N, C-alpha and C positions, 0 to 999 in steps of 0.2 A: 129151435135148438137138435146138430145131429146124432143119432143114438148113438155114438159112444159117449160124449159128452152129457144123456142122459142114466144113464149104466156108470161112471164115471161118478156124478154127481150125487146115484143112490148109494153104490156104496162109501158112499163121503158118511152119507147124514148116515146108513144103517156102522156106520163103523165111529163115531158117535154117539149114538146110542147105546152100543153095549157097552162104553166104558158110562155111559150116567146107569147103565142098570147095574152096576158092582157097583155103585156108587151107591146106589138105592137098598143094593142086599149085604155090602155090609154094614150098613146103619138103620136095617129094618132088625125090629125085638117080635115086631109078632110070627112068629110061623107059618102060618094062615099066606101073610102077604108076601112074607120072600119066597115060600112056595110059590108064591102063581109068577110072582117079578123074573124070579126061578124059571119058569116055565116060555113065558115069554124072550128072554133071555134066550134059551136052547132054540128056540123057533127064529127066533131070530140072527142066529150063528150059522144056523141050517144052512136059512135064505142065503144070509149073508155070503155062505158058502159056492153056492147052485149061482148066486150068481155073478159072480168072479168067474165060476168055472168055465160059467158064456164069454162074459167080458175077454180067458185068456184063449179061447177057443177061437173068436172075430176079431181076435188082435188089437183090441182096444187098450191092452191092460198089460203088463210083462216082469212078471215076477223078479225078485233078484236074486241072483245065481245060488246055490246052496252054499250053507254052510260045511266047511273044513272042520271035517272030522274030530284033528289037534281041537282048533277053535270051540265044538261042540262039547265036548271033556274035558276043557275047561271050568267052561260057565254048567258042566253036573258036577263038576269038584265044586268048582265054588257055594253052588245052592245046596251040596249034600254037607257039609263041614259047616252049614250053619243053622 
């Protein structure tokens, strides 16, 4: 397996895990367990970002174009009104 494939596979797995953590956190009543899962999620988010930066440096991953400022303002306005 090539390095690029391995990095992309790990990124995909971590991204899926982050979604799973969010679901568990939202459904957990026990505050101590909720804090523990939140800490694990935060650590995985930092790992994911570091791996993303490495992948980008190596040319394995190319981010989407930055959003237009008008588009960002429309999204902010939409969610501010909710």
